[in-house]
Each structure stands twice: as structure tokens, then as C-alpha cells.
Wavefront OBJ file of the C-alpha trace (Angstrom):
o trace
v 138.817 101.401 92.197
v 136.179 99.333 90.459
v 134.116 101.629 88.206
v 130.972 99.507 88.554
v 130.838 99.084 92.308
v 132.962 101.960 93.540
v 134.707 99.559 95.942
v 138.329 100.412 96.611
v 140.810 98.019 95.027
v 144.171 97.099 96.613
v 146.838 99.655 95.868
v 144.441 102.518 95.207
v 146.070 105.868 95.897
v 144.598 107.336 99.118
v 142.586 110.496 98.636
v 143.846 113.770 99.997
v 141.655 115.492 102.604
v 139.613 118.438 101.406
v 141.103 121.899 102.074
v 138.054 122.404 104.320
v 139.569 119.921 106.760
v 142.377 122.327 107.579
v 139.779 124.052 109.772
v 137.873 120.929 110.820
v 136.690 120.343 114.367
v 137.445 117.141 116.275
v 134.536 114.757 116.759
v 136.138 112.740 119.521
v 137.248 113.026 123.121
v 135.516 112.397 126.479
v 134.353 115.959 127.005
v 132.580 116.024 123.649
v 130.695 112.838 124.495
v 129.377 114.170 127.794
v 127.764 117.371 126.501
v 127.875 117.470 122.695
v 125.129 120.058 122.096
v 127.480 123.040 122.272
v 129.815 121.374 119.786
v 126.986 120.756 117.322
v 125.880 124.373 117.541
v 129.418 125.647 117.000
v 129.812 123.365 113.969
v 126.524 124.595 112.551
v 127.542 128.225 113.069
v 130.930 127.753 111.419
v 130.144 125.325 108.608
v 126.397 125.051 108.078
v 124.521 121.730 107.667
v 127.580 119.664 106.583
v 130.789 120.085 108.563
v 134.353 118.850 108.018
v 135.375 116.857 111.085
v 138.294 114.827 112.356
v 137.616 111.412 113.864
v 139.933 109.578 116.278
v 143.535 110.008 115.175
v 142.490 113.079 113.158
v 141.058 110.998 110.315
v 138.969 113.353 108.112
v 135.261 112.819 107.461
v 132.079 114.811 106.830
v 129.496 115.310 109.564
v 125.884 115.642 108.359
v 124.087 117.718 110.976
v 121.318 119.322 108.909
v 117.936 117.588 109.046
v 117.185 118.020 105.331
v 120.691 116.946 104.352
v 120.533 113.886 106.605
v 117.191 112.912 105.110
v 118.650 113.324 101.611
v 121.692 111.169 102.352
v 119.690 108.319 103.882
v 117.183 108.397 101.018
v 119.817 108.431 98.259
v 121.664 105.089 98.289
v 122.705 105.610 94.672
v 124.778 108.614 95.831
v 125.674 107.705 99.421
v 126.156 103.964 99.790
v 126.745 101.612 102.696
v 129.576 99.344 101.526
v 132.554 100.529 103.579
v 135.034 99.162 101.039
v 134.402 102.342 99.018
v 136.362 104.403 101.544
v 139.176 106.350 99.925
v 141.273 106.477 103.118
v 141.688 102.781 103.874
v 145.450 103.011 103.422
v 145.615 105.841 105.948
v 144.202 103.973 108.958
v 145.779 101.220 111.034
v 144.133 97.948 111.992
v 143.963 99.091 115.623
v 142.161 102.363 114.826
v 139.573 102.804 117.620
v 136.680 103.098 115.152
v 137.670 100.056 113.101
v 134.716 97.992 114.462
v 132.373 100.568 112.884
v 133.995 100.625 109.441
v 135.456 97.133 109.024
v 133.558 95.176 106.387
v 131.731 92.033 107.453
v 129.425 89.806 105.369
v 126.381 91.066 107.278
v 123.203 92.746 106.113
v 124.689 96.019 107.402
v 127.054 96.485 104.451
v 124.998 94.985 101.628
v 123.473 97.123 98.888
v 120.834 96.961 96.166
v 119.202 93.608 95.413
v 121.466 91.755 97.844
v 120.466 94.101 100.639
v 116.775 93.643 99.835
v 117.204 89.864 99.894
v 118.827 89.933 103.317
v 116.735 92.658 104.936
v 113.460 91.121 103.722
v 114.433 87.849 105.380
v 115.261 89.591 108.660
v 112.076 91.693 108.531
v 109.832 88.716 107.779
v 111.408 86.614 110.541
v 110.806 89.403 113.065
v 107.419 90.329 111.608
v 105.949 86.939 112.431
v 106.096 87.839 116.133
v 102.523 88.717 117.149
v 102.212 92.044 118.936
v 100.106 90.604 121.751
v 102.702 87.882 122.348
v 105.491 90.472 122.279
v 103.671 92.643 124.824
v 103.193 89.659 127.109
v 106.860 88.651 126.769
v 108.089 92.177 127.504
v 105.878 92.380 130.562
v 107.130 88.989 131.762
v 110.773 90.022 131.395
v 110.197 93.442 133.001
v 108.350 91.904 135.952
v 111.083 89.324 136.411
v 113.762 92.016 136.586
v 111.758 94.233 138.959
v 111.188 91.195 141.194
v 114.943 90.943 141.716
v 115.201 94.344 143.428
v 111.630 95.309 144.422
v 112.200 94.351 148.054
v 115.444 96.323 148.378
v 113.995 99.828 148.304
v 116.816 100.975 146.010
v 118.322 100.009 142.661
v 120.390 101.195 139.730
v 117.820 101.215 136.925
v 120.502 101.139 134.222
v 122.494 98.063 135.214
v 119.676 96.075 136.800
v 116.820 97.023 134.501
v 117.099 99.173 131.353
v 120.221 97.563 129.906
v 119.066 94.007 130.546
v 115.553 94.051 129.126
v 116.294 94.198 125.351
v 118.741 91.277 125.340
v 116.470 89.255 127.610
v 113.546 89.759 125.216
v 115.535 89.031 122.045
v 117.066 85.921 123.623
v 113.581 84.546 124.165
v 112.516 85.483 120.632
v 115.532 83.455 119.513
v 114.314 80.466 121.525
v 117.445 80.312 123.667
v 117.033 77.960 126.668
v 116.164 79.733 129.909
v 119.314 78.591 131.704
v 121.550 80.064 128.979
v 119.920 83.505 128.840
v 121.801 85.154 131.767
v 125.232 84.355 130.303
v 124.144 85.475 126.836
v 122.765 88.760 128.169
v 125.996 89.416 130.057
v 128.074 88.723 126.944
v 125.934 91.134 124.920
v 126.504 93.869 127.491
v 130.253 93.228 127.715
v 130.711 92.974 123.938
v 129.483 96.545 123.504
v 132.015 97.993 125.963
v 135.495 99.216 125.044
v 137.365 96.772 127.298
v 139.834 93.895 126.781
v 137.021 91.456 127.552
v 134.775 92.784 124.753
v 136.375 90.776 121.890
v 136.180 87.576 123.937
v 132.515 88.226 124.713
v 131.837 88.834 121.009
v 133.516 85.533 120.126
v 131.328 83.700 122.628
v 128.224 85.326 121.143
v 129.253 84.320 117.657
v 129.929 80.752 118.751
v 126.470 80.678 120.343
v 124.857 81.888 117.111
v 126.769 79.259 115.108
v 125.508 76.485 117.403
v 121.980 77.857 117.263
v 121.940 77.967 113.451
v 123.179 74.378 113.295
v 120.513 73.309 115.793
v 117.709 75.080 113.904
v 118.799 73.598 110.593
v 118.400 70.149 112.124
v 115.358 70.924 114.274
v 113.301 74.001 113.202
v 111.083 75.644 115.793
v 108.667 78.564 116.042
v 111.301 81.224 116.639
v 113.149 83.974 114.783
v 116.242 81.919 113.785
v 114.125 79.094 112.357
v 112.005 81.504 110.332
v 115.120 83.242 109.048
v 116.629 79.959 107.884
v 113.363 78.836 106.260
v 112.904 82.100 104.359
v 112.756 82.033 100.578
v 115.877 84.213 100.522
v 117.799 81.000 101.310
v 120.421 82.520 103.574
v 123.602 80.560 104.061
v 124.588 79.521 107.565
v 127.204 82.283 107.689
v 124.714 84.924 106.548
v 122.222 83.788 109.177
v 124.860 83.835 111.918
v 126.053 87.379 111.230
v 122.552 88.767 110.684
v 121.247 87.232 113.924
v 124.220 88.821 115.692
v 123.429 92.188 114.085
v 119.810 92.049 115.299
v 120.842 91.007 118.814
v 123.489 93.692 119.327
v 121.640 96.433 117.425
v 118.604 95.935 119.651
v 120.563 96.037 122.884
v 122.374 99.343 123.339
v 119.927 101.759 121.635
v 116.829 100.258 123.247
v 118.456 99.989 126.668
v 119.554 103.621 126.525
v 116.104 104.611 125.237
v 114.559 103.078 128.347
v 117.155 104.669 130.623
v 116.872 108.129 129.054
v 113.065 107.984 129.263
v 113.171 107.037 132.946
v 115.562 109.920 133.505
v 113.113 112.277 131.795
v 110.325 110.940 133.981
v 112.292 111.579 137.149
v 113.620 115.031 136.235
v 111.015 116.767 134.085
v 108.109 118.055 136.150
v 105.647 118.029 133.266
v 106.425 114.489 132.218
v 106.682 113.260 135.778
v 103.142 114.379 136.510
v 101.648 113.120 133.264
v 103.511 109.827 133.328
v 102.296 109.059 136.811
v 98.826 110.158 135.808
v 98.334 107.523 133.140
v 99.913 105.220 130.620
v 98.833 107.228 127.604
v 101.693 109.697 127.976
v 104.458 107.062 128.106
v 104.535 106.979 124.317
v 104.838 110.781 124.253
v 107.806 110.661 126.630
v 109.498 107.979 124.544
v 109.096 110.100 121.414
v 110.348 113.212 123.199
v 113.507 111.317 124.128
v 114.095 110.237 120.528
v 113.974 113.881 119.487
v 115.916 115.533 122.301
v 117.999 112.814 123.975
v 118.275 110.112 121.340
v 120.459 107.113 122.219
v 121.764 107.001 118.650
v 123.698 110.254 118.552
v 125.915 109.684 115.526
v 126.337 106.873 113.000
v 129.150 105.724 110.735
v 128.092 106.054 108.040
v 127.824 106.359 104.309
v 130.443 106.543 101.556
v 130.090 108.805 98.521
v 129.609 106.805 95.318
v 130.674 109.746 93.154
v 131.942 113.269 93.731
v 129.037 115.574 94.537
v 127.934 118.605 96.523
v 126.100 118.364 99.833
v 125.149 121.270 102.032
v 127.496 123.551 100.130
v 130.483 121.201 100.548
v 132.422 119.360 97.865
v 132.290 115.647 98.680
v 134.797 113.449 96.839
v 134.225 109.886 95.687
v 134.824 107.487 98.542
v 134.585 110.141 101.290
v 133.174 108.982 104.630
v 130.027 110.661 105.952
v 129.048 110.522 109.619
v 125.288 110.803 110.126
v 124.225 113.010 113.043
v 120.603 112.381 114.111
v 121.015 114.182 117.447
v 122.377 117.310 115.755
v 119.779 117.114 112.958
v 116.971 116.988 115.507
v 118.190 120.364 116.791
v 118.307 121.935 113.346
v 116.908 125.493 113.778
v 114.936 124.994 110.573
v 112.716 122.571 112.533
v 111.970 124.853 115.465
v 108.334 125.714 116.136
v 108.583 127.490 119.469
v 106.063 125.121 121.067
v 107.143 123.270 124.219
v 107.116 119.468 123.946
v 106.028 119.698 120.305
v 108.040 116.553 119.611
v 105.847 114.352 121.795
v 103.553 113.719 118.823
v 105.829 114.455 115.826
v 107.316 111.144 114.676
v 109.505 112.476 111.893
v 112.653 111.970 113.965
v 115.630 110.170 112.433
v 116.655 107.958 115.362
v 115.775 104.798 113.430
v 117.339 106.101 110.222
v 115.519 106.221 106.909
v 115.687 104.708 103.466
v 116.834 101.212 102.634
v 119.367 101.161 105.471
v 117.022 102.451 108.135
v 115.854 99.985 110.772
v 113.650 97.510 108.876
v 110.017 96.984 109.740
v 109.110 95.770 112.301
v 112.318 96.478 114.270
v 111.252 100.005 115.373
v 107.888 98.625 116.549
v 109.621 95.872 118.522
v 112.034 98.363 120.113
v 109.158 100.730 120.966
v 107.169 97.886 122.522
v 110.122 96.780 124.644
v 110.780 100.352 125.818
v 107.129 101.247 126.430
v 106.348 98.103 128.425
v 109.547 98.536 130.444
v 108.566 102.063 131.504
v 104.940 101.138 132.139
v 105.891 98.120 134.249
v 108.246 100.127 136.410
v 105.554 102.757 137.023
v 103.020 100.057 137.877
v 105.319 98.219 140.237
v 107.156 101.148 141.869
v 104.770 104.133 141.777
v 106.829 106.245 144.224
v 110.196 105.723 142.512
v 112.491 108.749 142.846
v 116.118 109.702 142.295
v 118.533 108.642 145.026
v 121.105 111.352 144.146
v 120.961 114.988 143.040
v 120.355 115.233 139.306
v 123.735 116.908 138.697
v 125.454 113.724 139.892
v 124.003 111.625 137.069
v 126.846 110.826 134.675
v 126.632 110.223 130.945
v 128.848 107.646 129.300
v 131.633 109.560 127.475
v 130.677 108.497 123.958
v 130.036 110.651 120.909
v 128.172 107.736 119.285
v 125.666 106.522 121.900
v 124.013 108.657 124.587
v 123.159 106.941 127.819
v 123.724 107.003 131.557
v 126.365 105.223 133.618
v 123.766 104.662 136.287
v 120.329 105.822 137.428
v 120.151 105.198 141.204
v 116.632 105.387 142.613
v 114.737 104.893 145.864
v 111.229 103.488 146.345
v 109.060 101.784 148.920
v 110.076 98.123 149.161
v 107.435 95.714 147.913
v 107.008 91.960 148.065
v 108.700 90.001 145.306
l 1 2 3 4 5 6 7 8 9 10 11 12 13 14 15 16 17 18 19 20 21 22 23 24 25 26 27 28 29 30 31 32 33 34 35 36 37 38 39 40 41 42 43 44 45 46 47 48 49 50 51 52 53 54 55 56 57 58 59 60 61 62 63 64 65 66 67 68 69 70 71 72 73 74 75 76 77 78 79 80 81 82 83 84 85 86 87 88 89 90 91 92 93 94 95 96 97 98 99 100 101 102 103 104 105 106 107 108 109 110 111 112 113 114 115 116 117 118 119 120 121 122 123 124 125 126 127 128 129 130 131 132 133 134 135 136 137 138 139 140 141 142 143 144 145 146 147 148 149 150 151 152 153 154 155 156 157 158 159 160 161 162 163 164 165 166 167 168 169 170 171 172 173 174 175 176 177 178 179 180 181 182 183 184 185 186 187 188 189 190 191 192 193 194 195 196 197 198 199 200 201 202 203 204 205 206 207 208 209 210 211 212 213 214 215 216 217 218 219 220 221 222 223 224 225 226 227 228 229 230 231 232 233 234 235 236 237 238 239 240 241 242 243 244 245 246 247 248 249 250 251 252 253 254 255 256 257 258 259 260 261 262 263 264 265 266 267 268 269 270 271 272 273 274 275 276 277 278 279 280 281 282 283 284 285 286 287 288 289 290 291 292 293 294 295 296 297 298 299 300 301 302 303 304 305 306 307 308 309 310 311 312 313 314 315 316 317 318 319 320 321 322 323 324 325 326 327 328 329 330 331 332 333 334 335 336 337 338 339 340 341 342 343 344 345 346 347 348 349 350 351 352 353 354 355 356 357 358 359 360 361 362 363 364 365 366 367 368 369 370 371 372 373 374 375 376 377 378 379 380 381 382 383 384 385 386 387 388 389 390 391 392 393 394 395 396 397 398 399 400 401 402 403 404 405 406 407 408 409 410 411 412 413 414 415 416 417 418 419
């Protein structure tokens, strides 16, 4: 292992799992993904704020489920870094390990550190930051209206497939300046690429090819869009850096924001307090969105961080190169945060759904995601004021994922309106 970077060198002897992992709990399986709260509470009872866990294939890792500990890890890049090549178990996992897409190194902003990370993330943030909020609001409303128009006359719809999951990619595609006729295929490829299906790799390849063409086009003919601003930035990104970072923004915006919209609509339809206040005025939409980030966050768990040096965290001995899984959903339920007040989280914005520190979502990405989600909910309420669930609430199914929390579908009924 390189002493300066901590990156694992070829031939490095794999680390042995901590003795704590003899009693570790599995952080995988379909049942865990459907209702993980009981698992988090059992982990907290048995191990405290940092728990030994086994990932798919019983690969050992550390699960950070304490709020204070999670905040410390995300704010301490000198101790818990992002470059996955530090992992001390690389020789213990196969290329077809199910979580390989989350840990495999790519030359994207995701795995950069220090000055290189600041160079890349500043370019991404500045390219996104040039989008005026009024223009973004108008674009989100346009996209939301367009999608509602497609089913408003039917009197029924699945708000996940036909609405919540399509809005983020539709908005980002337009921020990228992608021609109108190409947007539907791009949106479909984004959705497919995030599934665990044989078609997902092919969809990802098509997305990458589209980003490569777009970068070449913007080099030759700059426009007033995010890719052109990224390429013109003083950071002087290479074509490859621009391609992978544009892909990161596109895919990172899609699943979390789509599930945020879907989970908020579910809250609106099931929670009597929020249902009444949401229908009573737009001011409470932001409160509902924040409540969801605290109690039903789309980003349940994140891989991760890698220990730069051996250290102690939450009473556990962490070895150099150990993998840490970040658990925002569990941290939000840390008993040390409890106040006893109902809906206290509607105004408290200290949640960790967007991460924190240098590898948290860069400004203005959280603002853009919040705008997309807020306008989506507001538009649906404006257009379909009597929307209601089409099935009993117990029939709503969660996707069986321990990483993202969202619904398979959200079938609703409403009075048909003119398109």
C-alpha cells in the first residue's frame, strides 16, 4: 500500500475481518430492504452507533448508524476518504460481486479527493449554479404539466412510473440542452440503467455514448447549457472528465429525487395531518418534503468511505482500508435526536440525506433537487386536487433495496380533467 495516498497496491495482503464481525448482522436480503427500521434498532441495541455488518456474499464492513458518528465521518476526509482503491479487501471480492458498481473506481468526481476533488466539484457546482432559480421553477412546472397532461383525462395513474420517476431526468435533460426529440429515449435509458436487470449495462452504455457525443458537440459549438459551462470552466476538464461527471449528475439526480417525490406524495395521501395541510396551501409542501428526508429518506445507505489509518469510531476499532457504509436513515432515528414533538422534523433541516462535508451534494444540487420535488408536488395538487389512493395502503409495495427507499407504484384515482 502506498504510504502517501493509502491506495492499495497490487499484491497487498488482504486484511482479516475484525473479531467483531464474527457476530455481525447481514445488511442484505429482500426482507431487510422492505422494512429496515427493525434491523437498525436491533443493530443499535447490540452494537451501538457503529455496527459490524456483512454485505452481499458476507463481505465485512462497518455500518455507521449514529448521527454524531455519521456527521464526524463525513466531515473528516483526512480520516475517512472517498477513493475506493484504499479498500483492504479488494482481493476478497469477485468482479461479479453485486455491489461492484458502488465500489469500482471510475475517473469521476465521486472518487476524487483533496485539491483534485475541489477542482472537479467546483466546476460542476458552477455549471449548475448558473441556472437561475426562476428559470428552473418555470422549467420544472413545464415538465410537470406535460407529464400530468398525459394522464389527466384518464382518471387514474401510477404516480411513480408516469410522474415521479420521470420528472428529474426530464428536467436535467433540458438543462443539458438535449434536443426535445431525444429526451424520451434518454429518460428511459436513465431509468433502466438504475435497475438490476440484464438491460441495465446496455442502457448505461447508451447514456455514456450520448454524453460523449454531447461533449464533442459542445466543444465545437458552445451553448447556454450545463455541459457548455462545464467545458468552459477554468478547471479545464478533459473530455473524459466532463463525460463521467455529466453522467454522475444525471444519474445521481434521478433516483433520489424521483423517490423523494414519490415518498412525499405517499405521505400526502396517507398522513391525515399532512393531507389536510397540503391541500390547504402550498406553504406546507416544503415541510412535507423535509419530513420525508428525515423519516422516509430515499437515500437509505451509502457506500461509502475507507479508513485512511487505523482509528476508533463509536467504540469500534477500525483498521486502515476498512469500508464504512453510511446510514442516513438509521442516523435520523438516533434516539439521541428525539424531542418527543410530533412532526418536529418539518422545520429542522439538519438531516443527512444530502450528505455533508466535501463529498456531500455540492451547492446548488440540493436546491435544484428540492425545486424539482417541490414543483412536482405542487403541480400535482394544483392539477388533480381530489387525487386519492386507488388501493388500500397496505398494498403499496416498497422496492426491496437496502440502499434506496422508494415505491414500486403509487396507483391513484382522480376526477378526469381536460388535457
